[in-house]
PASEBA-1860 file (N, C-alpha, C; in nm, 3 decimals):
! residues 329
1> MMHRSRRA> 9.386/5.964/10.114/9.350/6.102/10.057/9.309/6.062/9.902 ~ 9.361/5.985/9.846/9.328/5.958/9.713/9.187/5.894/9.710 ~ 9.162/5.826/9.811/9.015/5.764/9.811/8.916/5.884/9.841 ~ 8.944/5.962/9.921/8.843/6.072/9.933/8.839/6.159/9.816 ~ 8.936/6.179/9.729/8.930/6.243/9.611/8.849/6.180/9.513 ~ 8.873/6.048/9.503/8.796/5.974/9.414/8.639/5.992/9.442 ~ 8.616/5.964/9.590/8.461/5.985/9.619/8.416/6.126/9.576 ~ 8.507/6.217/9.613/8.440/6.368/9.578/8.427/6.380/9.425
9> ALGLLSLL> 8.506/6.327/9.330/8.502/6.322/9.179/8.382/6.241/9.141 ~ 8.345/6.133/9.191/8.242/6.054/9.165/8.100/6.111/9.210 ~ 8.103/6.192/9.333/7.982/6.260/9.367/7.984/6.375/9.290 ~ 8.074/6.452/9.240/8.035/6.559/9.131/7.996/6.507/9.010 ~ 8.044/6.393/8.977/7.990/6.338/8.848/7.836/6.287/8.864 ~ 7.804/6.238/8.970/7.671/6.197/8.990/7.591/6.332/8.996 ~ 7.611/6.441/9.051/7.548/6.563/9.041/7.524/6.604/8.916 ~ 7.635/6.620/8.829/7.632/6.653/8.709/7.519/6.570/8.620
17> LMLALGGC> 7.542/6.439/8.652/7.444/6.343/8.580/7.302/6.367/8.623 ~ 7.264/6.398/8.741/7.143/6.431/8.779/7.082/6.561/8.724 ~ 7.171/6.652/8.720/7.120/6.777/8.649/7.098/6.761/8.500 ~ 7.191/6.683/8.439/7.175/6.670/8.287/7.029/6.590/8.266 ~ 6.999/6.490/8.354/6.878/6.419/8.331/6.749/6.475/8.410 ~ 6.777/6.614/8.459/6.654/6.675/8.520/6.605/6.614/8.645 ~ 6.694/6.559/8.718/6.667/6.494/8.848/6.659/6.605/8.962 ~ 6.720/6.705/8.952/6.703/6.831/9.047/6.710/6.949/8.985
25> GPARSLPA> 6.694/7.064/9.031/6.717/7.185/8.973/6.570/7.237/8.956 ~ 6.553/7.363/8.895/6.417/7.408/8.869/6.331/7.342/8.769 ~ 6.209/7.353/8.783/6.121/7.284/8.697/6.121/7.350/8.529 ~ 6.121/7.260/8.448/6.135/7.304/8.310/5.971/7.375/8.266 ~ 5.997/7.472/8.177/5.862/7.523/8.145/5.816/7.474/8.008 ~ 5.703/7.435/8.009/5.625/7.391/7.881/5.615/7.510/7.780 ~ 5.632/7.480/7.656/5.608/7.582/7.562/5.452/7.631/7.563 ~ 5.426/7.748/7.517/5.306/7.813/7.513/5.196/7.723/7.418
33> AVQLQVGK> 5.086/7.701/7.477/5.005/7.615/7.402/4.938/7.704/7.274 ~ 4.941/7.602/7.161/4.874/7.656/7.052/4.719/7.639/7.064 ~ 4.639/7.729/7.032/4.499/7.739/7.050/4.434/7.695/6.914 ~ 4.361/7.581/6.897/4.300/7.551/6.786/4.144/7.595/6.788 ~ 4.102/7.667/6.676/3.958/7.715/6.684/3.871/7.625/6.650 ~ 3.787/7.573/6.710/3.690/7.471/6.679/3.552/7.516/6.710 ~ 3.452/7.418/6.692/3.316/7.445/6.715/3.284/7.477/6.854 ~ 3.154/7.505/6.889/3.120/7.552/7.013/3.121/7.436/7.105
41> ISVGAKVA> 3.202/7.459/7.221/3.247/7.348/7.308/3.164/7.363/7.457 ~ 3.117/7.273/7.500/3.054/7.277/7.641/3.150/7.248/7.727 ~ 3.130/7.298/7.852/3.218/7.275/7.984/3.235/7.112/7.996 ~ 3.345/7.079/8.020/3.376/6.933/8.031/3.378/6.853/7.903 ~ 3.406/6.926/7.797/3.430/6.856/7.676/3.524/6.740/7.681 ~ 3.530/6.654/7.588/3.615/6.545/7.597/3.698/6.541/7.450 ~ 3.822/6.486/7.469/3.914/6.467/7.343/3.983/6.335/7.353 ~ 3.988/6.251/7.252/4.056/6.143/7.209/4.154/6.154/7.095
49> VSADGARA> 4.256/6.071/7.104/4.365/6.078/7.010/4.380/5.944/6.945 ~ 4.389/5.943/6.805/4.390/5.817/6.731/4.525/5.739/6.764 ~ 4.525/5.599/6.739/4.635/5.532/6.782/4.767/5.552/6.724 ~ 4.756/5.609/6.607/4.879/5.655/6.516/4.903/5.805/6.546 ~ 4.820/5.870/6.629/4.858/6.022/6.651/4.800/6.117/6.562 ~ 4.748/6.067/6.436/4.723/6.159/6.324/4.585/6.228/6.333 ~ 4.502/6.179/6.432/4.358/6.245/6.449/4.327/6.262/6.577 ~ 4.267/6.381/6.617/4.215/6.406/6.745/4.053/6.425/6.732
57> YLTVEDGI> 3.988/6.379/6.820/3.845/6.385/6.809/3.797/6.461/6.932 ~ 3.721/6.544/6.924/3.664/6.637/7.019/3.517/6.659/7.014 ~ 3.469/6.641/7.151/3.316/6.655/7.137/3.290/6.801/7.150 ~ 3.195/6.838/7.055/3.116/6.974/7.069/2.982/6.963/7.051 ~ 2.900/7.075/7.058/2.774/7.080/7.078/2.691/6.996/6.967 ~ 2.742/7.007/6.843/2.658/6.949/6.746/2.720/6.807/6.683 ~ 2.819/6.751/6.767/2.871/6.629/6.728/3.019/6.615/6.786 ~ 3.104/6.535/6.708/3.238/6.506/6.723/3.314/6.557/6.617
65> EVIDTATK> 3.408/6.660/6.647/3.499/6.717/6.547/3.625/6.636/6.529 ~ 3.662/6.621/6.408/3.762/6.528/6.364/3.885/6.630/6.327 ~ 3.993/6.611/6.374/4.107/6.735/6.366/4.228/6.655/6.310 ~ 4.288/6.734/6.208/4.408/6.663/6.163/4.519/6.722/6.251 ~ 4.583/6.630/6.323/4.676/6.681/6.431/4.803/6.749/6.361 ~ 4.848/6.705/6.249/4.968/6.754/6.172/4.933/6.912/6.114 ~ 4.825/6.928/6.052/4.777/7.055/6.002/4.694/7.136/6.095 ~ 4.643/7.068/6.192/4.551/7.135/6.296/4.442/7.181/6.231
73> AVLGVLRG> 4.403/7.125/6.123/4.268/7.169/6.044/4.158/7.076/6.096 ~ 4.033/7.138/6.106/3.920/7.064/6.147/3.871/7.001/6.010 ~ 3.867/6.841/5.987/3.833/6.802/5.889/3.669/6.757/5.842 ~ 3.613/6.779/5.980/3.472/6.757/5.951/3.409/6.716/6.088 ~ 3.285/6.698/6.102/3.205/6.678/6.228/3.130/6.530/6.199 ~ 3.141/6.438/6.311/3.065/6.320/6.306/2.936/6.345/6.390 ~ 2.828/6.319/6.317/2.683/6.337/6.384/2.612/6.211/6.369 ~ 2.485/6.220/6.412/2.387/6.108/6.373/2.343/6.036/6.480
81> SGYSYSKL> 2.381/6.034/6.602/2.330/5.946/6.712/2.197/5.983/6.750 ~ 2.149/6.110/6.730/2.051/6.156/6.793/2.038/6.208/6.954 ~ 2.166/6.203/7.007/2.204/6.245/7.122/2.323/6.317/7.121 ~ 2.353/6.403/7.213/2.477/6.486/7.232/2.591/6.387/7.290 ~ 2.706/6.374/7.237/2.812/6.294/7.274/2.881/6.371/7.413 ~ 2.898/6.287/7.520/2.952/6.348/7.636/3.068/6.254/7.675 ~ 3.102/6.133/7.627/3.221/6.075/7.658/3.284/6.009/7.543 ~ 3.418/5.985/7.547/3.488/5.930/7.437/3.591/5.833/7.480
89> AMSSDGRW> 3.589/5.696/7.409/3.696/5.623/7.447/3.751/5.548/7.319 ~ 3.892/5.547/7.299/3.936/5.495/7.179/3.990/5.349/7.195 ~ 3.961/5.265/7.101/4.020/5.138/7.106/4.175/5.142/7.073 ~ 4.260/5.041/7.131/4.402/5.053/7.121/4.437/5.032/6.985 ~ 4.375/4.985/6.900/4.424/4.972/6.763/4.382/5.082/6.695 ~ 4.298/5.174/6.729/4.266/5.287/6.655/4.151/5.275/6.566 ~ 4.103/5.169/6.541/3.994/5.130/6.459/3.853/5.184/6.510 ~ 3.828/5.180/6.628/3.694/5.202/6.687/3.698/5.333/6.771
97> LYAGTSGG> 3.604/5.419/6.773/3.577/5.510/6.882/3.458/5.509/6.935 ~ 3.456/5.497/7.066/3.326/5.471/7.150/3.275/5.616/7.196 ~ 3.157/5.649/7.175/3.095/5.782/7.215/2.990/5.749/7.313 ~ 2.998/5.797/7.417/2.888/5.786/7.526/2.794/5.905/7.528 ~ 2.671/5.852/7.539/2.545/5.959/7.534/2.438/5.918/7.625 ~ 2.347/6.008/7.640/2.255/5.979/7.747/2.158/5.840/7.699 ~ 2.179/5.819/7.575/2.107/5.700/7.529/2.185/5.567/7.521 ~ 2.319/5.580/7.542/2.397/5.462/7.530/2.533/5.492/7.478
105> VVPIELTT> 2.617/5.390/7.447/2.747/5.387/7.390/2.723/5.357/7.245 ~ 2.787/5.460/7.163/2.772/5.438/7.001/2.909/5.402/6.967 ~ 2.927/5.290/6.893/3.044/5.261/6.847/3.066/5.320/6.697 ~ 3.175/5.378/6.679/3.192/5.459/6.552/3.330/5.389/6.484 ~ 3.308/5.326/6.364/3.408/5.270/6.285/3.486/5.387/6.201 ~ 3.627/5.405/6.229/3.664/5.521/6.194/3.743/5.525/6.074 ~ 3.734/5.413/6.000/3.774/5.415/5.860/3.669/5.452/5.766 ~ 3.530/5.430/5.811/3.418/5.461/5.747/3.344/5.580/5.796
113> HLTRDAMP> 3.357/5.588/5.932/3.282/5.675/6.011/3.137/5.637/6.011 ~ 3.111/5.516/5.982/2.967/5.457/6.006/2.950/5.420/6.154 ~ 2.836/5.415/6.206/2.810/5.382/6.355/2.733/5.253/6.353 ~ 2.740/5.190/6.464/2.669/5.057/6.489/2.560/5.094/6.588 ~ 2.467/5.016/6.612/2.364/5.057/6.707/2.420/5.051/6.845 ~ 2.358/5.160/6.905/2.414/5.201/7.051/2.403/5.077/7.144 ~ 2.472/5.065/7.232/2.474/4.974/7.356/2.390/5.065/7.445 ~ 2.283/5.008/7.486/2.179/5.084/7.570/2.216/5.104/7.706
121> GATGLLAV> 2.179/5.235/7.775/2.208/5.279/7.902/2.280/5.403/7.912 ~ 2.236/5.503/7.981/2.293/5.625/7.982/2.431/5.607/8.037 ~ 2.539/5.681/7.969/2.691/5.652/8.004/2.724/5.769/8.085 ~ 2.783/5.712/8.217/2.865/5.787/8.299/2.995/5.820/8.267 ~ 3.090/5.714/8.296/3.235/5.707/8.257/3.227/5.591/8.161 ~ 3.352/5.609/8.050/3.363/5.522/7.956/3.501/5.467/7.944 ~ 3.528/5.348/7.912/3.667/5.291/7.881/3.663/5.182/7.792 ~ 3.770/5.145/7.718/3.790/5.009/7.647/3.899/4.934/7.708
129> SPDGARVV> 3.876/4.797/7.723/3.988/4.725/7.789/4.119/4.729/7.684 ~ 4.238/4.712/7.713/4.362/4.741/7.648/4.347/4.641/7.536 ~ 4.279/4.521/7.535/4.283/4.435/7.406/4.172/4.478/7.311 ~ 4.098/4.583/7.353/3.992/4.608/7.247/3.871/4.519/7.274 ~ 3.861/4.425/7.343/3.761/4.325/7.334/3.623/4.360/7.415 ~ 3.654/4.456/7.505/3.544/4.488/7.601/3.525/4.627/7.627 ~ 3.401/4.674/7.636/3.369/4.817/7.656/3.315/4.838/7.786 ~ 3.367/4.913/7.867/3.330/4.925/8.013/3.278/5.068/8.030
137> STVVKSVR> 3.164/5.079/8.092/3.104/5.215/8.118/3.034/5.198/8.270 ~ 3.015/5.320/8.316/2.929/5.324/8.449/2.792/5.350/8.397 ~ 2.692/5.301/8.468/2.551/5.336/8.414/2.470/5.324/8.562 ~ 2.435/5.435/8.621/2.340/5.448/8.738/2.386/5.356/8.833 ~ 2.498/5.378/8.913/2.551/5.291/9.026/2.561/5.143/9.006 ~ 2.626/5.136/8.871/2.673/5.003/8.832/2.785/5.016/8.713 ~ 2.876/4.916/8.715/2.971/4.892/8.609/2.916/4.806/8.514 ~ 2.891/4.826/8.389/2.845/4.750/8.283/2.955/4.725/8.185
145> VRDAADGA> 2.972/4.583/8.163/3.066/4.530/8.063/3.005/4.469/7.950 ~ 3.049/4.533/7.803/2.992/4.461/7.699/3.096/4.418/7.602 ~ 3.056/4.311/7.513/3.137/4.253/7.419/3.148/4.376/7.305 ~ 3.268/4.421/7.267/3.308/4.516/7.179/3.253/4.484/7.032 ~ 3.244/4.344/7.009/3.217/4.295/6.870/3.054/4.309/6.849 ~ 2.980/4.273/6.945/2.853/4.267/6.902/2.759/4.351/7.020 ~ 2.817/4.400/7.117/2.747/4.482/7.225/2.674/4.397/7.323 ~ 2.695/4.275/7.316/2.628/4.183/7.429/2.673/4.209/7.555
153> ELANVPLD> 2.584/4.217/7.646/2.638/4.248/7.788/2.692/4.124/7.854 ~ 2.821/4.142/7.909/2.885/4.036/7.976/2.882/4.049/8.125 ~ 2.853/4.163/8.174/2.865/4.167/8.334/2.795/4.313/8.366 ~ 2.726/4.303/8.469/2.662/4.432/8.518/2.684/4.421/8.673 ~ 2.793/4.506/8.718/2.819/4.484/8.856/2.759/4.613/8.944 ~ 2.661/4.592/9.018/2.609/4.712/9.118/2.719/4.778/9.205 ~ 2.695/4.908/9.220/2.785/4.983/9.327/2.676/5.046/9.414 ~ 2.755/5.074/9.534/2.665/5.141/9.639/2.653/5.293/9.650
161> ADVEGDST> 2.728/5.369/9.526/2.729/5.499/9.520/2.734/5.550/9.388 ~ 2.683/5.673/9.354/2.709/5.723/9.230/2.859/5.744/9.201 ~ 2.887/5.754/9.067/3.026/5.759/9.025/3.049/5.906/8.988 ~ 3.183/5.954/9.017/3.229/6.096/8.984/3.233/6.123/8.836 ~ 3.141/6.198/8.779/3.115/6.211/8.638/3.246/6.290/8.562 ~ 3.311/6.362/8.644/3.424/6.422/8.581/3.552/6.347/8.596 ~ 3.551/6.230/8.647/3.677/6.154/8.678/3.707/6.061/8.564 ~ 3.780/5.967/8.584/3.812/5.872/8.455/3.784/5.714/8.527
169> LEVSPDGR> 3.771/5.642/8.414/3.754/5.486/8.455/3.874/5.409/8.392 ~ 3.956/5.364/8.474/4.070/5.298/8.438/4.069/5.149/8.450 ~ 4.114/5.073/8.332/4.101/4.929/8.334/4.244/4.864/8.324 ~ 4.247/4.766/8.406/4.389/4.715/8.402/4.441/4.638/8.281 ~ 4.570/4.633/8.277/4.615/4.573/8.139/4.556/4.447/8.096 ~ 4.515/4.375/8.189/4.471/4.237/8.156/4.332/4.236/8.144 ~ 4.255/4.369/8.165/4.109/4.388/8.148/4.035/4.320/8.259 ~ 4.084/4.276/8.363/4.009/4.201/8.464/3.950/4.298/8.571
177> RVYLVTNY> 4.018/4.416/8.586/3.976/4.497/8.695/3.967/4.644/8.654 ~ 3.875/4.708/8.728/3.839/4.845/8.687/3.857/4.933/8.807 ~ 3.898/5.052/8.809/3.929/5.143/8.907/3.837/5.263/8.880 ~ 3.774/5.318/8.992/3.683/5.444/8.969/3.688/5.528/9.102 ~ 3.622/5.629/9.095/3.607/5.720/9.206/3.461/5.750/9.222 ~ 3.409/5.740/9.347/3.270/5.772/9.364/3.243/5.929/9.352 ~ 3.127/5.949/9.370/3.074/6.099/9.364/3.162/6.176/9.466 ~ 3.167/6.320/9.431/3.268/6.387/9.519/3.201/6.396/9.664
185> ESGRVLTV> 3.100/6.399/9.692/3.042/6.394/9.843/3.100/6.285/9.906 ~ 3.109/6.170/9.854/3.171/6.051/9.925/3.320/6.021/9.899 ~ 3.347/6.053/9.770/3.505/6.054/9.743/3.556/5.933/9.770 ~ 3.515/5.799/9.736/3.595/5.695/9.772/3.639/5.628/9.630 ~ 3.748/5.544/9.647/3.813/5.479/9.546/3.770/5.331/9.548 ~ 3.714/5.289/9.426/3.665/5.153/9.435/3.741/5.071/9.311 ~ 3.768/4.945/9.345/3.816/4.858/9.239/3.725/4.742/9.215 ~ 3.687/4.720/9.102/3.585/4.618/9.061/3.649/4.500/8.997
193> DLDGRAVS> 3.638/4.392/9.049/3.679/4.261/8.979/3.575/4.210/8.886 ~ 3.621/4.218/8.771/3.514/4.190/8.663/3.475/4.040/8.653 ~ 3.572/3.958/8.680/3.566/3.818/8.677/3.466/3.754/8.788 ~ 3.495/3.812/8.924/3.434/3.769/9.038/3.310/3.875/9.064 ~ 3.304/3.970/8.993/3.181/4.076/9.021/3.198/4.117/9.152 ~ 3.314/4.128/9.202/3.326/4.181/9.357/3.384/4.331/9.344 ~ 3.329/4.404/9.461/3.382/4.542/9.451/3.437/4.560/9.579 ~ 3.548/4.647/9.595/3.638/4.656/9.719/3.674/4.800/9.708
201> EIKIPTES> 3.692/4.855/9.831/3.741/4.991/9.836/3.894/5.000/9.874 ~ 3.946/5.087/9.806/4.095/5.121/9.835/4.101/5.242/9.931 ~ 4.144/5.231/10.064/4.129/5.339/10.161/4.250/5.448/10.108 ~ 4.197/5.569/10.102/4.285/5.679/10.058/4.278/5.784/10.195 ~ 4.393/5.816/10.261/4.394/5.908/10.356/4.325/6.034/10.327 ~ 4.234/6.089/10.404/4.171/6.223/10.380/4.176/6.308/10.503 ~ 4.162/6.446/10.482/4.141/6.536/10.601/3.995/6.557/10.589 ~ 3.954/6.650/10.697/3.817/6.673/10.724/3.745/6.751/10.610
209> AISSRPNN> 3.832/6.843/10.532/3.783/6.901/10.439/3.732/6.833/10.318 ~ 3.627/6.859/10.251/3.581/6.784/10.130/3.654/6.797/10.016 ~ 3.736/6.895/10.005/3.831/6.922/9.899/3.947/6.821/9.910 ~ 3.975/6.748/10.030/4.076/6.661/10.032/4.047/6.525/9.981 ~ 3.916/6.502/9.927/3.867/6.371/9.889/3.905/6.349/9.754 ~ 3.925/6.224/9.736/3.979/6.185/9.596/3.875/6.232/9.477 ~ 3.915/6.267/9.351/3.835/6.321/9.255/3.877/6.264/9.118 ~ 4.000/6.211/9.106/4.033/6.149/8.983/4.153/6.047/9.004
217> LRLSPDGK> 4.173/5.979/8.922/4.288/5.876/8.919/4.342/5.826/8.784 ~ 4.455/5.791/8.776/4.523/5.724/8.671/4.595/5.597/8.695 ~ 4.598/5.500/8.613/4.664/5.382/8.624/4.803/5.368/8.538 ~ 4.910/5.342/8.601/5.029/5.320/8.527/5.016/5.208/8.415 ~ 5.086/5.237/8.305/5.072/5.155/8.201/5.094/4.996/8.223 ~ 5.179/4.962/8.313/5.201/4.807/8.390/5.098/4.771/8.477 ~ 5.013/4.867/8.512/4.913/4.834/8.614/4.950/4.805/8.755 ~ 5.071/4.849/8.783/5.121/4.821/8.924/5.109/4.924/9.005
225> RLYVQAWR> 5.066/5.051/8.963/5.050/5.165/9.045/4.926/5.248/9.014 ~ 4.851/5.272/9.097/4.732/5.378/9.064/4.755/5.499/9.143 ~ 4.748/5.610/9.068/4.780/5.736/9.131/4.638/5.817/9.133 ~ 4.604/5.845/9.275/4.495/5.916/9.312/4.494/6.059/9.343 ~ 4.426/6.145/9.286/4.420/6.270/9.308/4.325/6.316/9.404 ~ 4.385/6.361/9.525/4.294/6.443/9.613/4.338/6.567/9.633 ~ 4.374/6.617/9.767/4.453/6.749/9.791/4.587/6.722/9.777 ~ 4.634/6.589/9.799/4.779/6.524/9.757/4.752/6.405/9.655
233> LHVVDTAT> 4.863/6.388/9.597/4.868/6.287/9.495/4.902/6.151/9.571 ~ 4.800/6.042/9.575/4.864/5.923/9.642/4.873/5.818/9.538 ~ 4.984/5.742/9.597/5.033/5.630/9.516/4.981/5.500/9.585 ~ 4.910/5.421/9.498/4.848/5.291/9.549/4.928/5.167/9.482 ~ 4.967/5.080/9.556/5.025/4.948/9.500/4.901/4.863/9.472 ~ 4.884/4.834/9.337/4.750/4.768/9.294/4.746/4.610/9.357 ~ 4.875/4.563/9.379/4.865/4.427/9.439/4.820/4.421/9.579 ~ 4.852/4.528/9.652/4.817/4.523/9.806/4.694/4.605/9.828
241> KEVVDSYS> 4.655/4.707/9.734/4.567/4.804/9.755/4.591/4.900/9.871 ~ 4.724/4.919/9.892/4.763/5.000/9.993/4.838/5.130/9.954 ~ 4.828/5.246/9.997/4.887/5.352/9.976/5.029/5.340/10.017 ~ 5.136/5.370/9.925/5.257/5.354/9.944/5.333/5.481/9.955 ~ 5.274/5.584/9.907/5.335/5.725/9.895/5.234/5.834/9.877 ~ 5.262/5.939/9.913/5.185/6.071/9.898/5.281/6.174/9.854 ~ 5.229/6.252/9.755/5.288/6.382/9.714/5.205/6.507/9.726 ~ 5.278/6.604/9.748/5.186/6.749/9.741/5.234/6.789/9.615
249> TGTSTSQL> 5.107/6.828/9.541/5.118/6.905/9.412/5.117/7.065/9.417 ~ 5.061/7.087/9.522/5.062/7.232/9.559/4.943/7.317/9.497 ~ 4.858/7.251/9.438/4.748/7.296/9.363/4.617/7.196/9.367 ~ 4.499/7.255/9.338/4.374/7.171/9.333/4.375/7.124/9.176 ~ 4.391/6.995/9.152/4.383/6.932/9.037/4.250/6.865/9.009 ~ 4.213/6.900/8.870/4.080/6.814/8.842/4.097/6.727/8.731 ~ 4.222/6.732/8.646/4.257/6.642/8.552/4.398/6.571/8.565 ~ 4.410/6.439/8.549/4.532/6.381/8.559/4.548/6.306/8.411
257> VMSPNGRY> 4.672/6.327/8.368/4.710/6.244/8.233/4.831/6.189/8.262 ~ 4.839/6.046/8.227/4.955/5.968/8.243/5.038/5.970/8.102 ~ 5.155/5.996/8.103/5.255/5.995/7.990/5.234/5.836/7.955 ~ 5.233/5.809/7.827/5.247/5.671/7.768/5.367/5.592/7.812 ~ 5.463/5.665/7.873/5.580/5.573/7.903/5.572/5.546/8.051 ~ 5.468/5.603/8.122/5.450/5.588/8.270/5.550/5.667/8.344 ~ 5.626/5.756/8.300/5.719/5.827/8.383/5.664/5.962/8.434 ~ 5.565/6.018/8.385/5.516/6.144/8.402/5.367/6.140/8.426
265> LFAISGLE> 5.320/6.239/8.526/5.181/6.271/8.523/5.168/6.417/8.499 ~ 5.067/6.443/8.407/5.037/6.587/8.370/4.907/6.625/8.479 ~ 4.913/6.706/8.572/4.818/6.752/8.661/4.773/6.894/8.618 ~ 4.635/6.902/8.605/4.584/7.022/8.541/4.474/7.081/8.638 ~ 4.488/7.207/8.679/4.411/7.268/8.771/4.277/7.292/8.709 ~ 4.169/7.276/8.787/4.035/7.283/8.732/3.978/7.413/8.705 ~ 4.026/7.521/8.742/3.981/7.654/8.702/4.083/7.725/8.618 ~ 4.197/7.760/8.672/4.292/7.843/8.601/4.369/7.759/8.479
273> GEIKVIDA> 4.383/7.632/8.482/4.430/7.563/8.389/4.585/7.552/8.388 ~ 4.631/7.569/8.524/4.782/7.545/8.538/4.812/7.402/8.506 ~ 4.937/7.374/8.454/4.972/7.241/8.434/5.112/7.209/8.511 ~ 5.099/7.107/8.580/5.228/7.072/8.657/5.272/6.929/8.585 ~ 5.387/6.924/8.568/5.432/6.782/8.533/5.518/6.720/8.640 ~ 5.448/6.607/8.685/5.503/6.536/8.809/5.572/6.411/8.759 ~ 5.700/6.388/8.821/5.787/6.266/8.806/5.719/6.162/8.895 ~ 5.651/6.058/8.822/5.583/5.957/8.900/5.654/5.878/8.991
281> SDGDIVGT> 5.779/5.862/8.975/5.874/5.793/9.066/5.884/5.849/9.199 ~ 5.885/5.993/9.213/5.910/6.053/9.332/5.833/6.169/9.369 ~ 5.752/6.211/9.274/5.646/6.319/9.312/5.714/6.453/9.257 ~ 5.829/6.456/9.229/5.899/6.591/9.202/5.828/6.671/9.092 ~ 5.803/6.796/9.096/5.752/6.870/8.988/5.865/6.916/8.912 ~ 5.846/6.848/8.774/5.963/6.866/8.699/5.933/6.973/8.576 ~ 5.810/7.007/8.555/5.775/7.095/8.456/5.641/7.179/8.486 ~ 5.630/7.297/8.437/5.509/7.374/8.465/5.461/7.432/8.318
289> GWVVADSK> 5.327/7.483/8.323/5.285/7.543/8.209/5.146/7.588/8.225 ~ 5.071/7.638/8.113/4.947/7.703/8.128/4.867/7.640/8.007 ~ 4.739/7.596/8.025/4.660/7.563/7.921/4.637/7.687/7.823 ~ 4.596/7.798/7.878/4.589/7.928/7.799/4.658/8.028/7.881 ~ 4.768/8.100/7.812/4.838/8.191/7.899/4.751/8.318/7.943 ~ 4.787/8.378/8.065/4.714/8.511/8.108/4.566/8.475/8.108 ~ 4.531/8.362/8.153/4.385/8.335/8.167/4.352/8.277/8.303 ~ 4.265/8.337/8.360/4.210/8.281/8.500/4.090/8.200/8.509
297> QVYPGHAA> 4.020/8.174/8.399/3.897/8.110/8.380/3.897/8.019/8.267 ~ 3.978/7.890/8.272/3.979/7.825/8.164/3.887/7.699/8.169 ~ 3.862/7.650/8.276/3.756/7.523/8.296/3.803/7.426/8.199 ~ 3.928/7.366/8.213/3.964/7.265/8.110/3.879/7.140/8.114 ~ 3.852/7.103/7.992/3.786/6.956/7.994/3.878/6.849/8.006 ~ 3.811/6.727/7.956/3.900/6.605/7.971/4.009/6.583/7.865 ~ 4.141/6.590/7.925/4.249/6.594/7.837/4.310/6.459/7.783 ~ 4.377/6.448/7.675/4.428/6.341/7.639/4.570/6.352/7.583
305> ISPDGRRL> 4.662/6.255/7.575/4.791/6.272/7.529/4.812/6.191/7.402 ~ 4.899/6.225/7.306/4.926/6.146/7.196/5.000/6.015/7.229 ~ 4.982/5.929/7.150/5.055/5.786/7.189/5.195/5.791/7.211 ~ 5.262/5.891/7.135/5.404/5.902/7.147/5.446/6.002/7.262 ~ 5.336/6.053/7.331/5.379/6.124/7.459/5.427/6.275/7.410 ~ 5.411/6.305/7.281/5.481/6.451/7.244/5.373/6.564/7.240 ~ 5.238/6.531/7.265/5.137/6.649/7.254/5.029/6.620/7.335 ~ 4.993/6.722/7.423/4.885/6.704/7.531/4.771/6.791/7.475
313> YVPTRESL> 4.664/6.742/7.461/4.539/6.806/7.407/4.437/6.823/7.519 ~ 4.413/6.960/7.544/4.314/6.997/7.650/4.215/7.087/7.595 ~ 4.095/7.040/7.608/3.967/7.131/7.557/3.969/7.260/7.672 ~ 3.908/7.378/7.620/3.875/7.479/7.702/3.742/7.529/7.664 ~ 3.699/7.634/7.702/3.589/7.684/7.698/3.558/7.735/7.544 ~ 3.667/7.771/7.488/3.675/7.839/7.365/3.769/7.762/7.254 ~ 3.840/7.665/7.280/3.945/7.629/7.196/3.992/7.482/7.234 ~ 4.072/7.423/7.157/4.141/7.314/7.193/4.281/7.349/7.200
321> AVIDTSQF> 4.337/7.334/7.305/4.483/7.379/7.347/4.576/7.237/7.309 ~ 4.679/7.279/7.240/4.785/7.176/7.206/4.911/7.223/7.278 ~ 4.970/7.127/7.345/5.088/7.178/7.442/5.206/7.076/7.388 ~ 5.300/7.132/7.358/5.425/7.040/7.319/5.487/6.986/7.450 ~ 5.471/6.844/7.457/5.510/6.787/7.579/5.640/6.684/7.541 ~ 5.727/6.709/7.418/5.806/6.631/7.374/5.929/6.609/7.482 ~ 5.950/6.704/7.560/6.065/6.709/7.656/6.041/6.602/7.769 ~ 5.904/6.565/7.772/5.870/6.471/7.867/5.835/6.321/7.809
329> S> 5.874/6.313/7.691/5.818/6.180/7.617/5.938/6.083/7.621
END
């Protein structure tokens, strides 16, 4: 009898602990987003956050707006490439911002806001290796790697399909592999070995509907798990390149953002701007919110999260939405 009572007490304690840690129970609500009034935004705008979280950089029609994240004031606009900026990638040390254009990748030194000569080639997707040494982009059915210091081309790996322009380009922590999604019609997930110049496919289960094909992905901070968004969220073991789990998110997702600690994914729907916070360990939806309250046509752009995980930045058609995500940091 005493053993049963002890087990019952331990079970109750475990349940209370799970509730306290958010392991079960209803999803928590995200606070209403703060809408920052910015310049004219095109559909599919991009935002990047500095390494110290003090500045946000947003593509607008006439350049890149610089925003003070503490005061939420627009400090100025970076212009001068001769092309409109369509992609952004921040170096891990926060010193360089790389801006993709139809004419190439423009490096911007953020202490002076001076630009270097563009790395030639129309930019599809854009990323910087975690050590900041290499700039990686997709250019017309290829993955191009350049030396961040002088722009010299280090590799040009051909692909057999176009790349999904609204997806993300993920680089492994050691900078040796790249993960991407091909265009929406084919919807394949590819990994590119930058050392061996080899391309391989990661097989993702799909249904017959085109909406079930992969459209976006995110890599965990340790590089061990790749999260692929289709109609379901698939978890890939990057060592074996096998799908090890699949979760239902209950909505069509166009944007995925990984929290810096790797514990959560923020899934943003492509029209309404609904946000679902997903526990990366088990797929549970632990939080919900909206990019814009009471709006059904948000068309969110490419979102970014602050380095401390406390703020999510999402461009909309008319503003930059800032969502407090500190409860998931």
